[in-house]
VMD Tcl script that builds the backbone (N, CA, C; Angstrom):
set m [mol new atoms 429]
animate dup $m
set s [atomselect $m all]
$s set {name element resname resid chain x y z} {
  {N N MET 1 A 56.274 -95.872 78.757}
  {CA C MET 1 A 56.333 -95.427 77.614}
  {C C MET 1 A 56.473 -96.520 76.048}
  {N N ALA 2 A 55.335 -96.398 75.478}
  {CA C ALA 2 A 54.573 -97.631 74.438}
  {C C ALA 2 A 55.970 -97.024 73.119}
  {N N THR 3 A 56.805 -98.149 72.725}
  {CA C THR 3 A 57.691 -97.763 71.705}
  {C C THR 3 A 56.986 -98.222 70.197}
  {N N ARG 4 A 57.369 -96.454 69.650}
  {CA C ARG 4 A 56.211 -96.763 68.750}
  {C C ARG 4 A 57.132 -97.642 67.219}
  {N N THR 5 A 56.043 -98.281 65.807}
  {CA C THR 5 A 57.535 -99.010 65.236}
  {C C THR 5 A 56.313 -98.016 64.025}
  {N N ASP 6 A 55.475 -97.374 64.003}
  {CA C ASP 6 A 54.511 -97.356 62.891}
  {C C ASP 6 A 55.163 -96.923 61.626}
  {N N THR 7 A 54.775 -96.518 60.564}
  {CA C THR 7 A 55.284 -96.351 59.159}
  {C C THR 7 A 56.739 -95.155 59.562}
  {N N LEU 8 A 55.632 -94.381 60.110}
  {CA C LEU 8 A 55.685 -92.713 59.943}
  {C C LEU 8 A 56.971 -92.270 60.860}
  {N N THR 9 A 57.390 -93.150 62.581}
  {CA C THR 9 A 58.012 -93.247 62.747}
  {C C THR 9 A 59.232 -93.703 62.499}
  {N N LEU 10 A 59.163 -94.389 62.586}
  {CA C LEU 10 A 61.175 -95.772 61.536}
  {C C LEU 10 A 60.756 -94.182 60.350}
  {N N GLU 11 A 59.817 -94.244 59.706}
  {CA C GLU 11 A 60.618 -93.278 58.008}
  {C C GLU 11 A 61.819 -92.076 59.173}
  {N N VAL 12 A 60.989 -91.259 60.451}
  {CA C VAL 12 A 61.641 -90.088 60.800}
  {C C VAL 12 A 62.701 -91.067 61.668}
  {N N VAL 13 A 62.909 -91.842 62.515}
  {CA C VAL 13 A 64.045 -92.284 63.305}
  {C C VAL 13 A 65.513 -92.575 62.001}
  {N N GLU 14 A 64.889 -92.776 60.954}
  {CA C GLU 14 A 65.647 -92.774 59.526}
  {C C GLU 14 A 66.094 -91.812 59.018}
  {N N LEU 15 A 65.308 -90.930 58.908}
  {CA C LEU 15 A 66.069 -89.188 58.437}
  {C C LEU 15 A 67.201 -88.579 59.433}
  {N N ILE 16 A 65.779 -88.955 61.154}
  {CA C ILE 16 A 67.352 -87.969 61.843}
  {C C ILE 16 A 68.509 -89.100 61.265}
  {N N GLY 17 A 68.846 -89.722 61.653}
  {CA C GLY 17 A 69.914 -91.259 61.120}
  {C C GLY 17 A 71.035 -90.377 59.989}
  {N N THR 18 A 70.236 -90.309 59.043}
  {CA C THR 18 A 71.595 -89.278 57.895}
  {C C THR 18 A 71.312 -88.090 58.449}
  {N N VAL 19 A 70.892 -87.640 59.257}
  {CA C VAL 19 A 71.273 -86.247 59.091}
  {C C VAL 19 A 72.013 -85.534 60.174}
  {N N VAL 20 A 71.901 -86.897 61.116}
  {CA C VAL 20 A 73.350 -87.137 61.425}
  {C C VAL 20 A 74.585 -87.649 61.152}
  {N N ALA 21 A 74.338 -88.543 60.481}
  {CA C ALA 21 A 75.670 -88.635 59.906}
  {C C ALA 21 A 76.121 -87.899 58.366}
  {N N ARG 22 A 75.455 -87.157 57.569}
  {CA C ARG 22 A 75.911 -86.327 57.278}
  {C C ARG 22 A 76.817 -85.266 57.870}
  {N N TYR 23 A 76.152 -84.810 58.712}
  {CA C TYR 23 A 76.912 -83.877 59.641}
  {C C TYR 23 A 77.755 -84.103 60.015}
  {N N HIS 24 A 78.509 -85.399 61.202}
  {CA C HIS 24 A 78.949 -85.109 61.446}
  {C C HIS 24 A 80.629 -86.161 59.926}
  {N N GLU 25 A 79.788 -86.092 59.291}
  {CA C GLU 25 A 80.929 -86.908 57.662}
  {C C GLU 25 A 81.464 -85.066 57.349}
  {N N GLU 26 A 80.504 -84.200 57.423}
  {CA C GLU 26 A 81.288 -82.634 56.606}
  {C C GLU 26 A 81.780 -82.287 57.896}
  {N N TYR 27 A 81.903 -82.374 59.256}
  {CA C TYR 27 A 81.830 -81.779 60.115}
  {C C TYR 27 A 84.019 -82.648 60.148}
  {N N ASP 28 A 83.842 -83.644 60.022}
  {CA C ASP 28 A 85.213 -84.535 59.854}
  {C C ASP 28 A 85.875 -84.305 59.310}
  {N N ARG 29 A 85.361 -83.831 57.677}
  {CA C ARG 29 A 86.433 -82.884 56.414}
  {C C ARG 29 A 86.500 -81.522 57.191}
  {N N ALA 30 A 85.754 -80.926 57.254}
  {CA C ALA 30 A 86.028 -79.919 58.110}
  {C C ALA 30 A 86.996 -79.950 59.035}
  {N N ALA 31 A 87.544 -80.121 59.618}
  {CA C ALA 31 A 88.415 -80.815 61.062}
  {C C ALA 31 A 89.259 -81.328 60.230}
  {N N ALA 32 A 89.916 -81.934 58.839}
  {CA C ALA 32 A 90.437 -82.600 58.242}
  {C C ALA 32 A 90.634 -81.811 57.802}
  {N N GLU 33 A 90.365 -80.526 57.060}
  {CA C GLU 33 A 91.447 -79.689 56.458}
  {C C GLU 33 A 91.852 -78.920 57.093}
  {N N HIS 34 A 91.453 -79.160 58.571}
  {CA C HIS 34 A 92.910 -78.307 59.614}
  {C C HIS 34 A 93.824 -79.172 60.208}
  {N N SER 35 A 93.853 -80.402 59.408}
  {CA C SER 35 A 94.123 -81.523 60.133}
  {C C SER 35 A 94.031 -81.222 62.046}
  {N N LEU 36 A 92.708 -82.272 62.153}
  {CA C LEU 36 A 91.856 -82.097 63.412}
  {C C LEU 36 A 91.517 -83.610 63.343}
  {N N THR 37 A 91.275 -84.006 64.034}
  {CA C THR 37 A 90.303 -84.998 64.090}
  {C C THR 37 A 89.042 -84.169 64.562}
  {N N GLY 38 A 88.174 -85.262 64.130}
  {CA C GLY 38 A 86.526 -84.997 64.643}
  {C C GLY 38 A 86.519 -84.683 66.275}
  {N N ALA 39 A 86.802 -85.644 66.644}
  {CA C ALA 39 A 87.033 -85.532 67.991}
  {C C ALA 39 A 88.072 -83.783 68.817}
  {N N GLN 40 A 88.981 -84.000 68.247}
  {CA C GLN 40 A 89.336 -82.505 68.251}
  {C C GLN 40 A 89.362 -80.939 68.293}
  {N N ALA 41 A 88.679 -82.033 67.181}
  {CA C ALA 41 A 87.151 -80.285 66.486}
  {C C ALA 41 A 86.177 -80.305 67.207}
  {N N ARG 42 A 85.455 -80.730 67.598}
  {CA C ARG 42 A 85.004 -80.579 68.437}
  {C C ARG 42 A 84.610 -80.451 70.300}
  {N N VAL 43 A 85.747 -80.899 70.844}
  {CA C VAL 43 A 86.089 -79.836 71.717}
  {C C VAL 43 A 86.811 -78.473 71.725}
  {N N LEU 44 A 87.728 -78.225 70.205}
  {CA C LEU 44 A 88.108 -77.054 69.880}
  {C C LEU 44 A 86.115 -76.083 70.223}
  {N N GLY 45 A 85.770 -76.808 69.352}
  {CA C GLY 45 A 84.322 -75.872 69.335}
  {C C GLY 45 A 83.384 -75.637 70.502}
  {N N LEU 46 A 83.710 -76.816 71.330}
  {CA C LEU 46 A 83.327 -76.522 72.796}
  {C C LEU 46 A 83.838 -75.313 73.677}
  {N N LEU 47 A 85.253 -74.695 73.733}
  {CA C LEU 47 A 86.018 -74.115 74.187}
  {C C LEU 47 A 85.759 -72.653 73.671}
  {N N SER 48 A 85.416 -72.812 72.247}
  {CA C SER 48 A 86.257 -71.207 71.674}
  {C C SER 48 A 84.227 -70.733 72.435}
  {N N LEU 49 A 84.189 -71.430 72.987}
  {CA C LEU 49 A 82.697 -71.017 73.176}
  {C C LEU 49 A 82.721 -70.132 74.733}
  {N N GLU 50 A 83.160 -71.074 75.487}
  {CA C GLU 50 A 83.748 -71.539 77.159}
  {C C GLU 50 A 85.032 -71.298 77.178}
  {N N PRO 51 A 86.057 -71.613 78.596}
  {CA C PRO 51 A 87.324 -72.299 79.434}
  {C C PRO 51 A 85.789 -73.640 80.178}
  {N N LEU 52 A 86.028 -74.835 79.961}
  {CA C LEU 52 A 85.977 -76.078 80.500}
  {C C LEU 52 A 86.818 -77.290 81.696}
  {N N PRO 53 A 86.353 -76.972 82.773}
  {CA C PRO 53 A 87.513 -78.786 83.031}
  {C C PRO 53 A 87.060 -79.193 82.460}
  {N N MET 54 A 88.314 -80.834 82.066}
  {CA C MET 54 A 88.436 -81.861 81.106}
  {C C MET 54 A 87.187 -82.653 81.923}
  {N N ARG 55 A 86.670 -82.504 83.145}
  {CA C ARG 55 A 85.300 -83.648 82.930}
  {C C ARG 55 A 84.471 -83.381 82.717}
  {N N LYS 56 A 84.222 -81.953 82.918}
  {CA C LYS 56 A 83.170 -80.779 81.556}
  {C C LYS 56 A 82.978 -81.694 80.787}
  {N N ILE 57 A 84.073 -81.207 79.778}
  {CA C ILE 57 A 83.802 -81.331 78.404}
  {C C ILE 57 A 83.930 -83.005 78.341}
  {N N ALA 58 A 84.392 -83.908 79.201}
  {CA C ALA 58 A 84.457 -84.884 78.925}
  {C C ALA 58 A 83.079 -85.536 79.037}
  {N N VAL 59 A 82.269 -85.119 80.485}
  {CA C VAL 59 A 79.911 -85.607 80.757}
  {C C VAL 59 A 79.945 -85.103 78.748}
  {N N ARG 60 A 80.682 -83.930 78.458}
  {CA C ARG 60 A 79.969 -82.961 77.407}
  {C C ARG 60 A 79.886 -83.955 75.646}
  {N N LEU 61 A 81.404 -84.518 76.070}
  {CA C LEU 61 A 81.819 -85.548 74.793}
  {C C LEU 61 A 80.164 -86.485 74.800}
  {N N LYS 62 A 80.174 -87.019 76.806}
  {CA C LYS 62 A 79.756 -88.595 76.930}
  {C C LYS 62 A 81.024 -89.331 76.644}
  {N N CYS 63 A 82.708 -89.229 77.070}
  {CA C CYS 63 A 83.512 -89.799 76.898}
  {C C CYS 63 A 84.596 -89.970 78.041}
  {N N GLU 64 A 85.500 -90.861 78.275}
  {CA C GLU 64 A 86.302 -90.415 79.659}
  {C C GLU 64 A 86.848 -89.416 79.566}
  {N N PRO 65 A 87.052 -89.601 80.925}
  {CA C PRO 65 A 88.036 -88.013 81.281}
  {C C PRO 65 A 89.335 -88.605 80.391}
  {N N SER 66 A 89.995 -89.656 80.196}
  {CA C SER 66 A 91.998 -89.311 80.033}
  {C C SER 66 A 91.578 -89.355 78.621}
  {N N ASN 67 A 90.119 -89.798 78.468}
  {CA C ASN 67 A 90.367 -89.632 76.518}
  {C C ASN 67 A 90.727 -87.887 75.656}
  {N N VAL 68 A 90.012 -87.501 77.014}
  {CA C VAL 68 A 89.845 -85.923 76.557}
  {C C VAL 68 A 91.409 -84.731 77.061}
  {N N THR 69 A 91.555 -85.247 78.538}
  {CA C THR 69 A 93.438 -85.235 78.489}
  {C C THR 69 A 94.545 -85.223 77.540}
  {N N GLY 70 A 93.911 -86.565 76.533}
  {CA C GLY 70 A 95.206 -86.676 74.964}
  {C C GLY 70 A 94.974 -85.792 73.918}
  {N N ILE 71 A 93.789 -85.399 74.182}
  {CA C ILE 71 A 93.195 -84.281 72.913}
  {C C ILE 71 A 93.278 -82.915 73.367}
  {N N ILE 72 A 93.209 -83.002 74.650}
  {CA C ILE 72 A 93.377 -81.768 75.202}
  {C C ILE 72 A 95.206 -81.318 75.035}
  {N N ASP 73 A 95.665 -82.060 74.885}
  {CA C ASP 73 A 97.956 -81.915 74.820}
  {C C ASP 73 A 97.775 -82.181 73.706}
  {N N ARG 74 A 97.549 -82.150 72.877}
  {CA C ARG 74 A 97.754 -82.824 71.152}
  {C C ARG 74 A 96.748 -80.709 70.858}
  {N N LEU 75 A 95.855 -80.986 70.874}
  {CA C LEU 75 A 95.350 -79.675 70.603}
  {C C LEU 75 A 96.268 -78.147 71.360}
  {N N GLU 76 A 96.708 -78.533 72.788}
  {CA C GLU 76 A 97.767 -77.523 73.056}
  {C C GLU 76 A 98.988 -77.127 72.534}
  {N N THR 77 A 99.737 -78.378 71.763}
  {CA C THR 77 A 100.748 -78.895 71.522}
  {C C THR 77 A 100.785 -78.201 70.229}
  {N N ARG 78 A 99.436 -77.853 69.466}
  {CA C ARG 78 A 99.640 -77.128 68.169}
  {C C ARG 78 A 99.101 -75.124 68.266}
  {N N GLY 79 A 98.788 -74.956 69.919}
  {CA C GLY 79 A 98.609 -73.804 70.734}
  {C C GLY 79 A 97.465 -73.227 70.165}
  {N N LEU 80 A 96.290 -74.297 70.305}
  {CA C LEU 80 A 95.164 -74.445 70.257}
  {C C LEU 80 A 93.862 -74.069 71.187}
  {N N VAL 81 A 94.716 -74.639 72.058}
  {CA C VAL 81 A 94.488 -74.327 73.781}
  {C C VAL 81 A 95.200 -74.191 74.572}
  {N N GLU 82 A 95.053 -73.169 76.201}
  {CA C GLU 82 A 95.941 -73.552 77.005}
  {C C GLU 82 A 95.354 -73.513 78.028}
  {N N ARG 83 A 96.323 -74.489 79.189}
  {CA C ARG 83 A 95.374 -75.086 80.450}
  {C C ARG 83 A 96.003 -73.407 81.312}
  {N N ARG 84 A 94.895 -73.771 82.231}
  {CA C ARG 84 A 94.888 -72.156 82.943}
  {C C ARG 84 A 94.137 -72.928 84.182}
  {N N PRO 85 A 94.643 -72.131 85.773}
  {CA C PRO 85 A 93.462 -73.202 87.048}
  {C C PRO 85 A 92.059 -71.883 87.173}
  {N N ASP 86 A 91.268 -72.093 87.318}
  {CA C ASP 86 A 90.019 -71.965 87.751}
  {C C ASP 86 A 89.457 -70.874 88.470}
  {N N PRO 87 A 89.324 -70.223 88.202}
  {CA C PRO 87 A 89.175 -68.909 89.109}
  {C C PRO 87 A 88.415 -68.647 90.360}
  {N N ALA 88 A 87.759 -69.329 89.805}
  {CA C ALA 88 A 86.941 -70.469 91.272}
  {C C ALA 88 A 87.017 -71.250 92.426}
  {N N ASP 89 A 88.123 -71.885 92.080}
  {CA C ASP 89 A 89.182 -72.875 92.450}
  {C C ASP 89 A 89.898 -73.348 92.253}
  {N N ARG 90 A 91.214 -72.538 91.955}
  {CA C ARG 90 A 92.935 -72.870 91.816}
  {C C ARG 90 A 93.011 -74.444 91.685}
  {N N ARG 91 A 92.662 -74.920 92.174}
  {CA C ARG 91 A 92.597 -76.405 91.947}
  {C C ARG 91 A 92.108 -77.145 90.817}
  {N N VAL 92 A 91.819 -76.629 90.571}
  {CA C VAL 92 A 91.351 -77.486 88.962}
  {C C VAL 92 A 91.516 -76.663 87.971}
  {N N LYS 93 A 91.969 -77.334 86.643}
  {CA C LYS 93 A 92.282 -76.990 85.757}
  {C C LYS 93 A 91.422 -76.156 84.877}
  {N N LEU 94 A 90.830 -75.218 84.134}
  {CA C LEU 94 A 89.962 -75.103 83.151}
  {C C LEU 94 A 91.533 -75.159 81.900}
  {N N ALA 95 A 90.509 -75.383 80.632}
  {CA C ALA 95 A 91.250 -76.181 78.874}
  {C C ALA 95 A 90.320 -74.667 78.325}
  {N N ALA 96 A 91.274 -73.995 77.960}
  {CA C ALA 96 A 90.775 -72.640 77.093}
  {C C ALA 96 A 91.180 -72.339 75.928}
  {N N ALA 97 A 89.822 -72.219 75.160}
  {CA C ALA 97 A 90.944 -72.163 73.021}
  {C C ALA 97 A 91.577 -70.502 73.990}
  {N N THR 98 A 93.241 -70.915 72.771}
  {CA C THR 98 A 93.462 -69.294 72.660}
  {C C THR 98 A 92.964 -68.447 71.486}
  {N N GLU 99 A 93.476 -67.584 70.906}
  {CA C GLU 99 A 92.973 -66.721 70.046}
  {C C GLU 99 A 93.172 -67.286 68.395}
  {N N ARG 100 A 93.684 -68.627 68.210}
  {CA C ARG 100 A 94.466 -69.382 67.346}
  {C C ARG 100 A 93.084 -70.466 67.309}
  {N N GLY 101 A 92.911 -70.598 68.358}
  {CA C GLY 101 A 92.164 -71.738 68.654}
  {C C GLY 101 A 90.592 -71.152 68.462}
  {N N ARG 102 A 90.060 -69.770 68.549}
  {CA C ARG 102 A 89.225 -70.219 68.456}
  {C C ARG 102 A 88.617 -69.263 67.343}
  {N N ARG 103 A 89.762 -68.333 66.178}
  {CA C ARG 103 A 89.977 -67.995 64.769}
  {C C ARG 103 A 89.659 -69.400 64.305}
  {N N THR 104 A 90.531 -71.124 64.334}
  {CA C THR 104 A 89.770 -71.604 63.722}
  {C C THR 104 A 88.256 -72.713 64.332}
  {N N ALA 105 A 88.366 -72.591 64.913}
  {CA C ALA 105 A 87.119 -73.121 65.377}
  {C C ALA 105 A 85.298 -72.448 64.712}
  {N N ARG 106 A 85.879 -70.605 64.546}
  {CA C ARG 106 A 85.422 -69.464 63.899}
  {C C ARG 106 A 85.056 -70.620 62.582}
  {N N GLU 107 A 86.009 -70.712 61.643}
  {CA C GLU 107 A 86.132 -71.166 60.693}
  {C C GLU 107 A 85.960 -72.704 60.138}
  {N N LEU 108 A 86.066 -73.400 61.500}
  {CA C LEU 108 A 85.365 -74.730 61.502}
  {C C LEU 108 A 83.631 -74.838 60.694}
  {N N ARG 109 A 83.383 -73.576 62.334}
  {CA C ARG 109 A 81.670 -73.561 62.350}
  {C C ARG 109 A 80.875 -72.971 60.343}
  {N N ASP 110 A 81.958 -71.901 59.806}
  {CA C ASP 110 A 82.484 -71.933 58.365}
  {C C ASP 110 A 81.962 -72.483 57.913}
  {N N ALA 111 A 82.491 -73.542 57.782}
  {CA C ALA 111 A 82.236 -74.253 56.529}
  {C C ALA 111 A 81.347 -75.258 56.233}
  {N N LEU 112 A 80.861 -75.541 57.756}
  {CA C LEU 112 A 80.400 -76.549 57.333}
  {C C LEU 112 A 78.151 -75.873 56.651}
  {N N ASP 113 A 78.340 -76.362 56.035}
  {CA C ASP 113 A 77.379 -75.480 55.288}
  {C C ASP 113 A 76.025 -76.631 55.341}
  {N N PHE 114 A 76.116 -77.949 55.524}
  {CA C PHE 114 A 75.213 -78.928 55.390}
  {C C PHE 114 A 74.663 -78.722 56.020}
  {N N ALA 115 A 74.489 -78.406 57.445}
  {CA C ALA 115 A 73.321 -77.777 58.114}
  {C C ALA 115 A 72.717 -75.924 57.565}
  {N N ARG 116 A 73.365 -76.063 58.180}
  {CA C ARG 116 A 72.485 -74.132 58.251}
  {C C ARG 116 A 72.040 -73.775 56.924}
  {N N GLU 117 A 72.521 -74.122 55.239}
  {CA C GLU 117 A 71.944 -74.117 53.815}
  {C C GLU 117 A 70.450 -74.764 54.077}
  {N N PRO 118 A 70.667 -75.863 54.233}
  {CA C PRO 118 A 69.397 -76.352 54.347}
  {C C PRO 118 A 68.042 -75.920 55.070}
  {N N LEU 119 A 68.370 -75.033 56.424}
  {CA C LEU 119 A 67.948 -74.495 57.720}
  {C C LEU 119 A 67.763 -72.672 57.254}
  {N N ALA 120 A 68.033 -72.582 56.145}
  {CA C ALA 120 A 68.372 -71.110 55.941}
  {C C ALA 120 A 67.081 -71.262 55.035}
  {N N GLY 121 A 66.574 -72.015 54.598}
  {CA C GLY 121 A 65.155 -72.076 53.422}
  {C C GLY 121 A 63.880 -72.431 54.207}
  {N N LEU 122 A 64.294 -72.305 55.454}
  {CA C LEU 122 A 63.294 -72.581 56.098}
  {C C LEU 122 A 62.297 -71.340 56.786}
  {N N SER 123 A 61.526 -71.074 57.414}
  {CA C SER 123 A 61.719 -69.846 57.693}
  {C C SER 123 A 61.875 -69.630 59.204}
  {N N ASP 124 A 61.269 -68.938 60.163}
  {CA C ASP 124 A 62.101 -68.030 61.775}
  {C C ASP 124 A 60.564 -69.365 62.465}
  {N N ALA 125 A 59.829 -69.824 61.544}
  {CA C ALA 125 A 58.330 -69.882 62.738}
  {C C ALA 125 A 59.374 -71.556 62.334}
  {N N GLU 126 A 58.921 -72.279 61.102}
  {CA C GLU 126 A 59.620 -73.920 61.337}
  {C C GLU 126 A 60.919 -74.033 62.180}
  {N N ARG 127 A 62.103 -73.562 61.681}
  {CA C ARG 127 A 63.130 -73.478 62.570}
  {C C ARG 127 A 62.681 -73.096 63.541}
  {N N THR 128 A 62.068 -73.077 64.255}
  {CA C THR 128 A 61.839 -72.618 65.901}
  {C C THR 128 A 61.330 -74.105 65.696}
  {N N VAL 129 A 60.499 -74.227 65.911}
  {CA C VAL 129 A 59.265 -75.349 65.679}
  {C C VAL 129 A 60.266 -76.192 65.366}
  {N N LEU 130 A 61.372 -76.294 64.561}
  {CA C LEU 130 A 62.129 -77.956 64.865}
  {C C LEU 130 A 62.647 -77.724 66.170}
  {N N ARG 131 A 63.098 -76.935 66.329}
  {CA C ARG 131 A 64.397 -76.593 68.097}
  {C C ARG 131 A 63.473 -77.001 68.698}
  {N N ASP 132 A 62.403 -76.543 69.216}
  {CA C ASP 132 A 61.334 -77.356 69.933}
  {C C ASP 132 A 61.054 -78.086 69.995}
  {N N LEU 133 A 61.027 -78.705 68.845}
  {CA C LEU 133 A 60.619 -80.333 68.758}
  {C C LEU 133 A 61.602 -81.279 69.392}
  {N N LEU 134 A 63.026 -80.599 68.488}
  {CA C LEU 134 A 64.086 -81.373 69.081}
  {C C LEU 134 A 64.367 -81.493 71.124}
  {N N ARG 135 A 64.500 -79.675 71.628}
  {CA C ARG 135 A 64.436 -79.783 72.400}
  {C C ARG 135 A 63.914 -81.086 73.308}
  {N N ARG 136 A 62.294 -80.959 72.420}
  {CA C ARG 136 A 62.218 -82.057 73.453}
  {C C ARG 136 A 62.126 -83.766 73.581}
  {N N MET 137 A 62.817 -83.674 72.482}
  {CA C MET 137 A 63.584 -85.076 71.957}
  {C C MET 137 A 64.167 -85.438 73.131}
  {N N LEU 138 A 64.560 -84.586 72.949}
  {CA C LEU 138 A 66.140 -84.738 74.471}
  {C C LEU 138 A 66.008 -84.292 75.855}
  {N N GLY 139 A 64.454 -83.928 75.796}
  {CA C GLY 139 A 64.141 -83.512 77.444}
  {C C GLY 139 A 64.441 -82.378 77.855}
  {N N GLU 140 A 64.545 -81.040 77.228}
  {CA C GLU 140 A 64.962 -80.125 77.960}
  {C C GLU 140 A 64.012 -79.165 77.421}
  {N N GLU 141 A 64.227 -78.275 78.446}
  {CA C GLU 141 A 63.017 -77.251 78.736}
  {C C GLU 141 A 63.147 -76.404 77.820}
  {N N THR 142 A 62.252 -75.688 77.357}
  {CA C THR 142 A 62.403 -74.771 75.224}
  {C C THR 142 A 62.732 -73.396 77.028}
  {N N PRO 143 A 62.629 -72.655 76.347}
  {CA C PRO 143 A 63.506 -71.472 77.959}
  {C C PRO 143 A 62.431 -70.470 77.365}
}
mol reanalyze $m
mol bondsrecalc $m
mol representation Tube
mol addrep $m
C-alpha cells in the first residue's frame, strides 16, 4: 500500500491526533475526579460491560498482563471490581465490576462531553458514515 503524504491526508492525520489527545485529556480529568488513573478508568469501563479474564483485558489495552494484575488489585481494594471463577473454566479468574464499579464507570462515561457534544451536532447519517470510515481505517468489518 502506498504511503500518502498529500496535504489532505496530512491534515486528516493531524485532526485524528488532536481528537485522540483531547479524548485522553478529558478521560484522564474525569478519572482523576474519581481518584483513578486513566488506565484504571479504562479497565473499569471495559469491565462495566462484561466480566473478562485479565489476559483479554491486557490484549484490549495493548499492555502486559502483569500491568493489568496491578490495576485490578487497586480497583479491587477500592471495591470497584472483584475476581470470580469463570463458569466456563473454573481454572480461569474473571475480573468483574461490582455495582459500585458499574456506577462509577457510568459516571465516567457521562462526564465525557468532548466527543458526545460534537457528535450530537451530526445527523444520524453523518455519524453512521463517520463510524463506518473509522471501522474501515481499523480494518474492522461493518455489521
